[in-house]
N, C-alpha and C positions, 0 to 999 in steps of 0.2 A: 547056162547062157552061152553061146557060141562067142568064141574071141578070135581074132585074127592075130596069128603068130608071124613074125617077121624072120627072113633070113639075114641075119646081122655079120657085118664085116668085122665087127670087134664089140667088146664089152668094156667099159671104163669104170673104175671105182676111185672115187676122190675121198681120201682121209683127212677131212678138214678138222679145224680146231672147234667149230660150233655146229656143224652138220657133216653127215656122211652121205654121200651120193654115188648113185650108180645110173648108167645109161647104156643103151644100145646105138652103135653106129650102123644106119642102113646103108645099102649099096649106092645110095646117092649122096652120101656125105652129111647126112642129117642125124642128129641125136634124136632118139625114139624112147619111150617108156622110161623116163626119168623117175627114178625110185629114191627117197631121201628120208632120213629119220635124223633127229638131233643127236649130237655127240654126247656122251656122258657130261654131267654138268662138272665145271671146273671149280674146285676149291680155291679161291685166292685169298691169301691172308699174308701180310708182312713180305711182300714180294715173291711169295711162292704160288705156284700155279700148278694145281695137281687133280688128276681124275683117275678113274677106274680103268687100268688097261684091260682086264678081262672083259669088263662090260662094253668096251670100245670093240674089241674083236668079235663079240658075240652080235653087236648092232651091225657091223661091217658085213659079217657072213649073212645075216639076215636081208640087208639091202641088196647085196649081190645076188642072192638066191631069188628074190622077188623080181628083179631085172632079168636074170636068165631065164625065169619062167616064161618070159614073153617071147623067147627066140624059138625058132624051130630047127636049130642047128647048135653046133658047140663053138662059138666064137672064142678067138683069143682073148685074153685080158690084158688091158693097159692099166697100170696102178700109178696114181699120183698121191703124194704124201706131204702133209705139213712138215717142213724141214725143221730140225733140230729137237722136236720132242722125242723123248728116249725113256727108256726104263732098264731095270736089271731084273732078271728072271732066273728061276732054278732049273738047270738043264734036265734034272731027272724027272720033275714033276710037271714042268712047262708052266708052273704057276708064278705071277710076278712077285718080286720081292720088295719092289718099290712101287709107288703109284707112277702112272704116265705123268713124267714131268715135261710140262709145256715149254715151248720155245719161249714163251713169255716170262718164264720164271728167270729171277735174277740172282739166284744163289751163287753164280759164278763170279760175283762182284770182287771177292777177295783175290781170286785168281787173276782177274783182269788188273787189278792193282799191282800185284806182284810181277806181271810180265811187262810193265810198260817200257822197260828198257829194252826189251826184245821185240818190240812192235814192228820194226823194219824187217826184222828176218821173217816175222809172220806174215806180214803183208806180201812180201816178194815171193814166198812160198805158196801162199794160199790166194792171193789176190783180193783178201778181204782185210778189214781192219778189226782190231780186238775189241770185243764186246762181250758182255756177260751172257749173251743170248744164244750163243751156239752150244753145241753138244759138248765140246771138250772142256771148256772152263767149269761147266756145271759138274761133270763127270769128275773132274780133278779134285774140286772141292769135297764132293762125296767120298772119294777114296781118301783123302787127307783126314776127313772126319771118322772114317771107319776103316782102319787098317785092316781088320779081319775080312772085310768085303773085298779088298784088292788080293788077299791070298785066295779066296774062294774063286774069283774070276781068273787069276793066273793058273790054278790048278784045274780050271775048266769045270768046276762044280756050278758056277753061275755063268750067266751070260749077259752082255750089255749090247744095247744096240737102239738105233732110232726106230720109229713106229713101223716102217716098212721091213725092217730087219725081223722084228718080233712077229709081225703078221706072216711073213713068208715062211719064217721058221715053224711056226705053228701050223700052218696050212700045208706044209710039205712034211709034217710029222717029225720034225727035227732033222731032216736030211740036209737042208740048206741055210747055212748061216752067213748070209750075204747082204750087201747093199750096193747100190749102182754108184756110177762116178758122180752124178749130179748131187745126189745126197751126200756122199762122201765129201764132196768139195765144199759142203757148207758146215763141216764139223770143226775146222781149224786143225785138221791133223793130216790132211792129204795135201801132197805137193802137186798142184794142178798142172805143172808142166810136164811132170813125168807121169802123172795120174797113177801114183802109188802112195800108200801111207808113208809118212816121212819120219825116219828115225829122229831128226833133229826136232821136229814138232812134238813128237811123242815125248822126247826128252825134256823139252821146255815146259810142256804141261804135265809131266809126270804121269803120263798114262802108259802102261806096258803095251807096245805094239802088238803082243800075241794075243791080246784079249779082243782084238777088232775084228769085225766080220770080213769076210772075203771080199774083194772088190770085183764088180761085174759090169759090163757094159750096159747101157740103159735099154738096148733093144736086142731081139734075138735070144732071149733068155731060154725060152722052151722048157720052162719047169712045171711039170704037172702038179696040180693043187688038189687037195682033198675035197674041195669044193666043186669039183667037176668040170673045171676049166683048166686052161694051160696059160701059165703067166708068160707072155711075150716081152712086155715093156714094164719098166718100172723107173719113175722120174720124180723129182720135187715138184710141187704143184706149181711153182711159178714158172719152171721149165717147161711144164706141159702147157700152160696158158700162152707161153711164147710161141711154142710150135704151132698152135692154133691161130694165132693173131697175127704173126709176122712171116714173111717169106725169110729166107736166108740172105737175102740182100742187105748190105750193110747201110745202104743209103736210106732205110726206112727206120723209124723209132717208135717204140710203144710207150704210152704214158698210161699207166694204170693206176687209178685213183680209188682206194678203197679204205680199209682200217687206217693203212699207211699209204704211201704213194712210191712208185718207182718209174723211172725213165730209163729205157734200155734199147740198146741197138746192137746188132750182131757184130762181130770182130772178125776179121780174116784170121786165120790159125796162126800166122806168124806176127801178130800185132798184139802189144800189150795195152792195157788200160793206161790212162794218163791223168795227171792233174789230181790225184787222190780218189778217183773214181773207183768202184769196185770192177774186178776182173772176174766175171761170172761164167763158170763152167755150165753150159745150158744142158748139153746131153752128150753121150759117147755112143756110137752105133756099134753093131757086132764086128765091124772091120776095123775097130779102134779109131776111126774118125770122129775127132771131137769138134763140136760147135762151141765157140765162146761168145761172149757179149760184153759190153761195158755198160755199167749202172750206176745211176744216181738215185738217191733215196730221200723221202721225206718221212719224217718219224710221226706216227699218232695223229694224223690229221683229223681223222674222224672223230677222235675225243675232243680236239680243239673245237670243232664246229658243232658238237653235240648240244651245247646249251642254247644255240642262237637259232632263229627261224630262217635257216639259209635257203630253204626251198621257196620262200617268198621273194627273195632277193633277184632283182632284175639288172641287166647290164647297165641301165642308167643308174644304178645305186653305186657302181664302181666309180673312183676316182672323184668322189664327191668333196673330198677334203685333203688337206696336206698332211695327214698322219699316216706314218709307215708302220708296219707290222711284220712280225714273224709268228707262225701259226703251227709250231711243232713243239709240244708241251714237254717231250721228253729229250729235247735238243735237237740240234741241226744234224741232219744225216749227210750221207755221202754227197759232195766230196770234202766237207768241212769237219764233221765229226766234232762238233762243239757242245758239250752238254751244259755248258754255262749260260747259253740263250735257249729258253724255252719260249712260251707266249710272251711277247714283247711288243710295247707300242712305243711310238717315238716321243708321243706326249701323252697326257692324261685323256681317258676316254669317258670319264665320269658324267660328262654331260651329253653323251651319245645314247640313242635308243638301242635296243638289242638287235634290231635289224642292221643298223648302221656298223655296229661292232661285228656283226656277221659278215657285212660286206668287206670289211677291213680284213678278216681273216681269209675269205676267199681271194682277195687281191694278193695276199701274201702267198697263197699256195699257186696262183697264177704266175707270179713273179718268179717263184723258186723254180717252178717247172720250166719257164722260159728261159732262165739263166742257165739250167742244165743243157737244154736244147741249143742254146747259143753256142756253148762249149763243145757240143758235139758237132755242131755245124761248122764251127771254126776248124776243128780238127779235121773233118772230111764232110763235104756238103750232103745235107739230108735232102731228099725229094719229097717226102711225105711223111706225115706224123699221124698216129692212129691213137684214139682215145679209148680206153675201156675201163671197167670197174663201177661200182655202185654210184661214186660220187660224180663220176663223169656224165652222169645222166642229168646233172643240174645244167641247165642252159647258160647259166651265168658263168660257170667255169668253162664250158664249150667255147662259148663266143670269146671270152677274155683270153684263153689260151691261143685261139685262132687268130686274135688282134696282135698278140705280143710274140708269137712264134716266128722264127725264121723261113719258114716254108708252109705250105697248105696242110691243113688239119682236116682229118675225118673222124667220124665217131662210129666205132665196130657196133654193129647191131646183134651179132650172135651172143648168146648168153652161154654160161657154163663153159667157159674157154678152157679150163683145166680138164673138165671131162673129155671135151673133143680133142684136146691135143694128146691125152694119154691114149685114147682110142686110135687116133691116127697113127701113132708110134706102134701100137699093137698090131694094126693092119699093115705095117710096113709101107705106108702111103699109097697102098693099092687103090684107095678111095680118095678122090680130090677133096680139098677142103674148099668150100665156097665161102669166102669172106664177103659178107655184106656189110658195107660201110656207107655213111651218110656224110657228104661234104659238109663242113662247117662254113658258113658264110662270114666274110670279114665284113663286119657292118660299117666300119670307117677306117681307113688306112692311116688317118693322122689324128686320131681323137685323144681325148684327154688321159685315157687309160695308158696308152703308149707313151705319153710325155711323162706321166707319173712313173712308169716302170723304170724310164732312164733316171729320173730323180732318186727312186728306191734303189738302184743299183749303187749310186754313189753313197747313199745312206748305209746301206748293207756292207759295202767294202769298208767303210769307216769302223764299224762295229767289229768286223772280223780282224782289223788291226789292233783291237784292244787286247791285253793279256788275258789268257784264259784264267778265269777266277772262280 
């Protein structure tokens, strides 16, 4: 059967936690021939999240080849990766020594507890807060538990790195042991101001600097791979999504609502994050120019909503009572970082229906997002807010955020933002990105939801004043 091949500007590969996807970027800036397969199943027990690294690379290679087969040229590759998932492997054989240890894995808890006194140093150098989910706390615990592993890594018999590092090493037949600035910035080992591995951080986390991969910019890599393409860009998945979703204008903010949530806006190079928010290194180009952003986070919101029929909730269901709520089961994210407040209601909900409880949880997400946006707007005025992610498809969330936010809100219509961003970086932005967004109507400027939001902030501030218990 005849098939039409396209002349692609780039090909992108997204190394996700649940699926692995590839797509071609055509000359008009559209994604074509999206190929996808499920990622290897993750075995989760007792806080550990592990899967097969070898199987992961095999699936990634197949998905990439399925996509490249649809191109009539040899397009450059843009890679985006789940951040903080890592493994250790044998340098001689190339075979994994450990499973692929997911970013969700919490085995770094003991390191987290040990380093509380050094949290301000960690924050000032990395722009992040100390949590068990980053690469360094997990690796630190593994090396403490297995002293012989440390020796093998120091001697160069074994290698350790995030998923991007392993894949690039395998696909360059061991010639390149590297990671890019955006992935390195989420390890807790890189000084984001100097964009170098930090001796101070390596000492605090007890990880030899000599075992870390070489740092590279995110673009202009020009690394030929044995898959038949040349890797030109490699970034973290969130960074890729930002490239596709926002301009570099700091007056715009992105609200992504999915498994978790984040609210992010670009920062000028000489500006630091503020008020407990994360200072995110988005990417570094091959001229060593770096884009930064400020970020607020919501933890595990999809898990909070999962038991409730939130798809049935209407805007009219919001602000139907005076009960206030928090909707982050694993604790409040940036800028608060309070793990003592999970899902919490101001009074009993035993008399409410599941739909009414779902509406309260949706309110909590709307209010948390709006509070972050208010902080951003107060620091420097925002002109436009964009919504993305699976949960942003809920009209209830769309209209609720639009009613409480400090400036106009639009919903991004494009899908697969991480793939699109990785492809744009690989094409060196020679192809324009067409952002398709739908403006969200503010149904009532002075409605009950806005008034409840003002009361929620008073209740929330009072909670925050209570000691961490």
